[in-house]
C-alpha positions, 0 to 999 in steps of 0.5 A: 565096626560097631552099629551105632544104636539109633535111640530117639533123643526123645523119651516121650512127648506131651503136647509141646513138652518133650522129655529128652535123654540128655535133660534126664541125665541132668536130673540124674546127675543132680540127684546123685550129687545131692545124695552123696554129699548129704552121705558125706555130711552124715558120715564124716559129721560135717557141720560147716554147711549148717542148715544151708545145704538145700539152698546151697544146692538151689544156687548151684543148679542155677550156676551150673546151668547159666555157667555151661550155657554162657561157657559154650557161647563164649568159648565155642561159638561167640560169632554165631550168638553175637549175630543170634542173640535170640537163640543164647537162651535156647538150651534145648537145642544143645550147646553146654560147656563143662568148663563154663559150667565149672566156672558157674559152680565156682562163682555161685558157691563162692558168693553163697558161702561168703554170704553165709560164712561158709568155708569155700575150700571145705565146700569145694572138697565136698562136692568135687568127689561127686561131680564125675557122676554128673560128668559121666552121665552127660556124656551118656546123653551126648552118645544118645544124641549123637553129638560131640563124636570122635575122629575117624577111626578103623579100630573094631568098636568104631561107629558110623555117627548119623551126624558125622558123615559116612565114615566111622569114628571113635565113640569119644562120648564113651571114652569120656564116660569111662575116664572122666565119669567112671575112673575119676569118681573111683580115684576121688572117691577113694581119696576122700576118706583118706582126706578126712582121716589124715586132715589133709588141707582144705582144697586138697580134693578139689585140687585133685579133681582139677588136675585129674579132669584136666588130664583125663579130658586132655587125653580124651580129646586126642580121640574127639573131633574138634568143634567144627566152627574151631578146629585146632587152636594153636596148631594142634590143641583143641578148645577142650584141652586148652581150658583143661590145661588151664584146670591142671595148672590151677590144680598144681598151684592150689597144691603148692600153695597148700603145701606152703601154708602147711609147712608155714603153719609147722614153723610157727607151732614149733616156735 
């Protein structure tokens, strides 16, 4: 067993204002995505966003925060927040959902792209390869907070989390950091150059993200303690696995549709 490092979730405080590690991870994630997307725009001379890059990033941040919070409220703790609606806005108390964040991002991006006449799927490809950086940093924040810990385990690297009782558990936050953060980023970033070199259909990288994240998250959920207020769904599935399964399905549908469109395009060109 490995001792859990007791790291104060609060970095420092200035009166009532407290700067937390979890919040810092969000800031670092936003910064990393911004810089990596800007790098792609320069390297591949992607001009379809035009002068809207700064405004788009602002809209995406708003969509992410709103979606993440509302997703948690709806998917994970509806009953509690129906009884305590005033706490919905208390995001500093924790409770953010990635699947909700994804829906918020997609909604905000689609509305913005439609209004500014920017190709939505090309934009989704551009950002999808960078998202794992933010995901990985978020899991580090979860680990520091001692939340979203794993199931009881006897593996040599198991830890006793303060909020998880006296038994050692999987450090599932670190598993997710390595899988959904590091590994997924390496895969998608490697696919990126091939995508632009070979001219894959728009939406391919986004579909790969949906499938990759869905599969890796579903696997990591095997080691993560289910949310206490939900437990298991449909016998043995967690809410995370259920929502991630829908992501995989959506990604597969996108790939099939893209392939059919490509075939139709070839037939028209041949005629």
